[in-house]
C-alpha positions in Angstrom: 95.7 72.8 84.7 95.7 73.8 81.0 92.5 71.6 80.3 90.8 72.9 83.4 91.6 76.7 83.1 88.4 78.9 82.1 88.7 82.1 80.5 87.1 84.6 78.2 88.3 85.4 74.8 90.1 83.3 72.2 93.5 82.9 73.9 95.1 83.4 77.7 98.5 83.2 79.0 100.0 82.5 82.3 104.0 83.1 82.8 105.9 82.6 85.8 109.5 82.9 86.2 111.0 80.3 84.0 107.6 79.2 83.0 104.9 80.0 80.3 101.7 78.8 79.5 99.5 79.7 76.4 95.9 78.4 75.8 94.2 79.0 72.7 90.6 78.0 72.1 90.5 77.8 68.4 88.0 78.8 66.0 88.0 76.1 63.4 86.7 78.1 60.5 90.0 80.3 60.2 92.5 77.8 61.4 95.9 78.2 59.3 98.2 76.6 61.9 99.7 77.9 65.0 103.3 79.3 66.3 104.3 79.9 69.9 107.9 81.0 70.9 109.6 82.6 73.8 111.3 85.6 72.2 113.4 86.6 75.4 114.3 85.1 78.4 116.8 85.3 81.1 116.9 82.6 83.8 114.8 83.1 86.9 112.8 85.9 85.1 109.4 85.8 83.2 109.7 84.6 79.5 108.4 87.1 76.9 106.0 84.9 74.6 105.4 85.2 71.0 102.2 83.8 69.4 101.0 83.8 65.9 98.1 82.2 64.2 99.7 80.9 61.4 102.6 78.5 60.8 106.3 79.3 60.9 105.5 82.9 61.6 108.5 84.0 63.8 109.1 87.4 64.9 112.3 89.6 63.4 114.4 88.6 66.5 115.4 85.2 66.9 113.5 83.2 69.3 114.9 81.4 72.5 112.6 78.4 71.4 109.6 78.1 69.5 107.0 75.2 68.2 104.8 75.5 65.1 102.0 73.4 64.4 100.7 73.1 60.7 97.1 73.5 59.4 96.8 69.6 59.1 96.8 69.3 62.9 93.2 70.2 62.6 92.2 66.7 61.4 92.8 65.6 65.3 90.4 68.2 67.0 88.0 66.5 69.0 84.6 66.1 67.1 82.4 68.1 69.7 79.9 71.2 68.9 79.8 72.1 72.4 83.2 73.7 73.0 86.0 74.8 70.9 89.2 72.9 70.4 92.0 73.9 72.9 95.6 73.8 72.2 98.1 74.7 74.9 101.8 75.5 74.5 104.3 75.2 77.4 107.7 76.7 77.9 110.1 75.5 80.6 113.2 77.6 81.2 114.9 75.3 83.9 116.5 72.5 82.0 117.1 70.6 85.3 113.6 69.6 85.4 114.2 67.2 82.8 117.8 65.8 83.9 118.0 62.2 83.7 120.1 61.2 86.4 121.0 57.5 85.0 123.1 59.6 82.5 125.0 61.2 84.8 127.6 64.0 83.5 127.9 62.5 80.2 124.8 64.2 78.5 123.5 67.2 79.4 120.5 69.0 78.2 121.6 72.0 76.2 118.5 73.7 75.2 115.0 75.1 77.1 112.1 73.0 76.6 108.6 73.5 74.7 105.7 71.6 73.9 102.2 71.4 72.6 99.1 69.6 73.6 95.6 69.3 72.1 93.0 68.6 74.9 91.3 65.2 74.6 93.2 64.3 71.4 96.0 62.2 70.0 98.0 63.0 67.0 99.1 60.1 64.7 99.8 60.0 61.2 100.5 63.8 60.6 101.2 64.5 57.0 103.1 67.8 57.4 105.5 67.8 60.2 105.5 70.5 63.0 108.8 72.3 63.6 110.6 73.1 66.8 113.4 75.4 66.8 115.7 76.5 69.6 119.0 77.8 70.6 122.0 75.9 72.4 122.5 77.3 75.9 126.3 76.6 75.2 126.8 77.1 71.6 129.1 74.6 70.1 132.0 75.4 67.8 131.5 74.6 64.0 127.5 74.5 64.5 125.3 77.1 63.4 123.5 78.6 66.7 120.1 78.0 65.3 119.1 74.4 65.6 116.0 72.3 64.3 113.9 69.3 65.0 111.2 68.4 62.8 109.1 65.3 63.7 106.8 63.3 61.1 104.2 61.5 63.1 103.6 59.7 59.9 106.6 57.9 60.3 107.5 58.7 64.0 111.0 59.8 63.1 112.8 63.1 63.1 113.4 64.7 59.4 116.5 66.5 60.3 119.6 66.6 62.5 120.9 69.3 64.7 123.1 70.8 62.0 122.3 73.4 59.9 121.8 72.6 56.1 119.8 73.0 53.0 117.8 69.6 52.6 117.5 70.4 48.8 119.6 72.8 46.7 119.9 72.9 42.8 121.3 69.6 42.8 118.7 67.5 44.4 121.4 64.9 45.2 123.1 65.5 48.4 124.0 61.8 48.6 126.1 61.8 51.6 123.6 64.2 53.5 126.3 65.4 55.8 126.4 69.3 56.9 128.8 71.9 55.4 129.5 75.6 57.1 126.5 77.8 57.2 128.2 80.5 55.5 128.7 77.9 52.5 125.2 76.9 52.5 124.1 80.6 52.1 126.6 81.0 49.1 125.6 77.8 47.4 122.0 78.7 47.8 122.4 82.3 46.1 124.6 80.6 43.6 121.9 77.6 42.8 119.4 80.5 42.4 121.1 83.0 40.3 122.4 80.2 38.4 119.1 78.8 37.5 117.5 82.2 36.9 120.3 82.6 34.3 119.8 79.4 32.9 116.2 79.7 32.4 116.6 83.1 30.7 119.3 81.5 28.0 117.3 78.4 27.7 114.4 80.5 26.7 116.3 82.4 24.2 117.7 78.9 22.7 114.4 77.6 22.3 113.1 80.7 20.6 116.2 80.7 18.2 115.3 77.3 16.9 111.8 78.0 16.5 112.3 81.0 14.4 114.7 79.6 12.2 113.3 76.4 10.6 116.3 75.2 8.9 118.0 74.9 12.3 115.9 72.3 13.7 115.6 69.9 10.5 118.3 67.5 11.8 117.8 65.0 14.6 120.6 66.6 17.1 118.6 69.9 17.0 115.2 68.2 17.5 116.7 66.3 20.5 118.5 69.5 21.7 114.8 71.4 21.6 113.3 68.6 23.9 116.4 68.7 26.2 116.0 72.6 26.4 112.4 72.4 27.0 112.9 69.7 30.0 115.7 71.5 31.5 113.9 75.0 31.3 110.9 73.3 33.2 113.0 71.9 35.9 114.8 75.1 36.5 111.8 77.3 36.6 110.1 74.8 39.2 113.1 75.3 41.1 113.2 78.6 41.3 109.1 78.7 42.5 109.2 75.7 44.4 109.7 77.1 47.9 106.9 79.8 47.1 104.5 77.0 46.5 105.5 75.2 49.4 105.0 78.4 51.6 101.1 77.9 50.9 101.4 75.1 53.5 99.0 73.3 51.3 99.7 69.4 51.2 97.9 68.7 47.8 99.5 71.5 46.0 103.0 70.6 47.2 102.5 67.0 46.3 101.6 68.1 42.6 104.5 70.5 42.7 107.2 67.8 43.7 105.6 65.4 41.5 106.3 67.7 38.6 109.9 68.7 39.7 110.6 65.0 39.9 109.0 64.4 36.2 111.1 67.2 34.7 114.3 66.1 36.6 114.0 62.8 35.1 113.0 63.9 31.8 116.3 66.0 31.8 118.3 62.9 32.2 116.6 60.8 30.0 116.9 63.7 27.2 120.7 63.7 28.1 120.9 60.1 27.9 119.0 60.3 24.3 121.7 62.6 23.3 124.4 60.2 23.8 122.6 57.5 22.3 122.2 59.8 19.0 125.8 60.4 19.3 126.8 56.9 19.7 124.8 56.0 16.5 126.4 58.6 14.6 129.8 58.2 15.4 130.0 54.2 15.8 127.1 52.8 14.1 127.3 55.0 11.1 126.0 52.5 8.5 122.9 50.4 9.1 121.8 52.8 11.6 118.6 54.0 10.2 115.5 53.6 12.9 111.9 54.4 11.7 109.9 57.1 13.4 113.3 58.0 15.1 112.3 61.3 16.8 108.8 60.1 17.8 110.2 57.1 19.7 112.8 59.3 21.3 110.0 61.5 22.4 108.1 58.4 23.7 110.7 57.5 25.9 112.0 61.1 26.7 108.5 62.2 28.1 106.7 58.9 28.4 109.3 57.2 31.1 109.3 59.8 33.5 105.5 59.8 33.6 105.4 56.3 34.3 108.0 56.5 37.2 105.9 59.4 38.7 102.8 57.8 38.3 104.1 54.8 40.0 105.4 56.8 42.9 101.9 58.4 43.2 100.2 55.3 43.0 102.2 53.4 45.4 102.5 56.0 48.2 101.9 59.6 47.2 103.0 60.6 50.7 106.4 60.2 49.2 106.1 63.8 48.0 105.6 66.6 50.1 106.8 69.5 51.9 110.4 69.5 53.4 111.8 72.0 55.7 115.2 73.2 55.6 117.0 75.5 58.1 119.2 77.6 56.4 121.2 80.9 57.0 119.3 82.6 54.0 116.0 82.2 55.6 114.8 81.1 59.2 113.1 78.1 57.4 113.0 77.2 54.0 110.3 74.9 52.8 110.5 72.9 49.5 108.4 70.3 47.9 110.2 67.3 47.0 110.8 63.6 47.9 110.4 62.8 51.6 111.0 58.9 51.0 114.8 58.1 51.2 114.2 54.8 49.6 112.2 56.3 46.6 114.8 59.2 46.7 117.7 56.8 46.2 115.8 54.5 43.6 114.0 57.0 41.3 116.8 59.9 41.5 120.3 58.6 42.8 120.3 55.1 41.1 118.5 56.4 37.8 121.1 59.5 37.5 124.0 56.8 38.0 122.4 54.8 35.2 122.3 57.7 32.9 125.8 58.8 34.2 127.6 55.6 33.5 126.1 55.7 29.9 126.9 59.0 29.0 130.5 58.9 30.2 131.1 55.7 28.1 129.8 57.6 25.0 131.9 60.7 26.1 135.1 58.5 26.2 134.1 57.1 22.9 134.0 60.5 21.3 137.4 61.3 22.8 138.8 58.4 21.3 137.4 59.6 18.0 138.8 62.8 18.2 142.2 61.5 19.3 142.2 59.3 16.3 141.7 62.3 14.1 144.1 64.4 15.7 146.6 61.5 15.1 145.8 61.1 11.2 146.5 64.9 10.9 149.9 65.8 10.0 150.4 68.6 12.5 148.0 69.8 15.6 147.3 73.5 15.0 146.3 75.7 17.7 143.0 76.5 16.4 142.3 72.7 15.9 143.3 72.1 19.6 141.0 75.0 20.9 138.2 73.4 18.7 138.6 70.1 20.2 138.7 71.6 23.7 135.4 73.5 22.6 134.0 70.0 21.6 135.0 68.4 25.0 133.4 71.2 27.1 130.4 71.4 25.2 129.7 67.7 25.6 130.5 67.8 29.4 127.4 70.2 29.6 125.2 68.5 26.9 125.6 65.0 28.5 125.3 66.4 32.2 128.7 65.3 33.4 128.6 68.6 35.5 126.5 66.4 37.9 129.6 63.8 38.6 131.0 65.8 41.3 127.6 65.3 43.6 128.7 61.7 44.0 132.3 62.4 45.3 131.2 65.2 47.6 132.3 63.2 50.8 134.3 64.3 53.9 136.9 67.2 53.4 136.2 67.5 49.6 132.6 68.2 50.0 132.5 71.9 50.4 135.0 72.6 47.4 133.0 70.0 45.3 129.6 71.3 46.2 130.6 74.8 45.1 131.9 73.4 41.7 128.9 71.4 41.2 126.3 74.1 42.0 128.1 76.7 40.0 128.3 74.5 36.9 125.1 72.6 36.9 123.0 75.6 37.6 124.4 77.5 34.7 124.0 74.1 32.5 121.4 75.8 30.5 123.6 79.2 29.9 126.3 76.9 28.7 123.9 75.2 26.3 122.9 78.4 24.4 126.6 79.1 24.6 127.9 76.2 22.6 124.8 75.0 20.9 123.3 78.3 20.1 125.8 81.3 20.0 128.8 79.4 18.9 127.0 77.3 16.3 127.9 78.0 12.8 124.8 78.0 10.8 123.1 80.1 13.4 125.9 82.7 13.5 125.5 82.7 9.6 121.8 83.6 9.9 
């Protein structure tokens, strides 16, 4: 019926008790996506339709059900100059129309149904997923009432489950991928953004301080710290603006932002690993540890290796980067540019982080052993000496990135408290680097 209906104007809707049909004859020159939803509905009555010619534009009130098509859908419009492409949306307020008798009473449909159709077209390999959002008719306990389903036509698979959770927070490494309470998601998201903003400011102050005083950056540890601060600042700044770039709904822009986010993420970890290597050479290989062009080789590794990894990912499959959509209580839908391919994520992020952290933990243990030996050799330990040792341990924990460890143990009942600990400490990593290696550094305070 929707294909054969004739009407004047760009759009037309037809409603009946429990049913709604929205027809749009598109002007492709101004197409930026479409969003259709039902903002109010009671069983047996006529649905109230919400419609916007944009992607993920929803009314202020929560919709009963909605479906949103990205601008990339225009690649599948019929190639004809005679008529405009037609898209039709459907809403069914009677879930019994879709009852599967073979399921009996074990499984029941717990939402209304929405759908979309492009007349005379088939959609395959859609680069940006469409979004379907709905309310449960019978809200379940310990689940957020708004649920989502993102369908990726490129892989013919769902990108998220029915739980409300953030796909990406400051960690970028939700290993277990299991949901946490929506209120906890909201708090963790706020902590991550505030912590990243604070870290960005103090990393900037740290860099300005080291640039202003030449004698502070003469030794190798200071030069390595400067590079680590640059990488960490880039990671934090991109995290803060990532969702803003993703909101433009431009695939090329989102791939670029995600690639840079990945680059600075890898660079940050490599420079933390290089910090550990430098400490090992200073503490263990005290003699015969001269390396020609020491810092230049470190820079080649610290900035070159991430470039190689990101370039390989782009060369093999640039669709590994792109727009992820996360349903959070903080926003109705929070887009984020990041890795979409799970294999790429676990190989170039999780495995990479584990490798660096294992090396850094070993160096950290060596440092603790050295501190222990020095304490034993002293006649008696003073309180000042103990505080100094604790300060060294704390500073190394942040410098070597050991605050990322809780992410790998955030499973089961321990997930929520560990995610809180991880988000708080890790998002403030830049601040603690400023505190221990700038504000509390002796030769800086003297200046």
